[in-house]
Structures are given as structure tokens and as C-alpha cells.
Phi, psi and omega in degrees: 000138178271167187308320191251012179295136172290150180237131180236141174244153182312323178289342173290334183256012181291151181097348176273150176283329182198143179231122179250119175255156182226188178077325179283132188280347184255126182304135178209139168265112185274320183196188182301110177068026177237114186227151160262127180283337185081201183232158184271352179214160178279145177249334180202181181291348173292343181254013178300130175084353178283137173289142180242143182172207182212165179255135171255122183246124174236152187242138169236100191062236179267358186265126185263130170245132184243151172221125184270127177248125183278146180254150177280068179293153176297143184265138176253143181216121174273124183255121182262185189291336182276006185304320183287348179271351181280145175293143174076015180297327176303316182295322179293314178305320182297319181297309180298324183286336184259359184279343182087206186309320182286344177267007183282142179294145167252124188273141171210148189282151175231103181303132177074002179243223172292169177300321179206157166255163176236151174235141180217153175262124181270000000 
């Protein structure tokens, strides 16, 4: 959180039937009928492994019912030094290499281990 970021607490939003919050890419249920819907796709490796999707909200009177529907978002995968020891690694490399610019490996250092790890978008 930055010095001047606004801060909201669930009790600040009480009294509403449903509150939809935005900008944060991870789906979160903050309180009773208070949600960050998240995003439908991954933007970077900080979102690796997070479910992506959207909320369907239906109302019965003042009562909100929510259902999170997952989308087939692009997958991010960090590949570590043990990657070549896994079964099927050749098939995975084939996926990376045929995806075009988004499928290119990103090299990054791993202190004390191999010279580098690779990251790729599947």
C-alpha cells in the first residue's frame, strides 16, 4: 500500500445489498456481498496459479447470490532447475516454442543454483 492509497474496511460498506470493487486482479470476497471480481486473464507472473474469471450476481429481493465462473485464461509457468527431470518436458518445450512472441522464454537468474531459470507463457 502506498502512502496516499485510500483505505476501505468492510464496515465502511455495510448497508449495501451488493458491492462490486475493481482494479485488483485477484478474485476476493472481502465481506458479506462485497467482492473484487478479479480479472478474466493473467497479466504477468505475479498472477501465476490464480483462478481467473468473473462473477455472476443474481438478486432475490435485497439478497445477492454470487457465482464465480472461471475463464480459460492463459497459463503462466515458472520452470525451475528440475524441469528436465520431469516426464513430458519435451512436449512442454514444444508448446512454448510454437506459441510465438508470447511463448518465448524469459531468462532470470537463480542465485546458487543453475545459471538461470526460464519463465514462459503457455
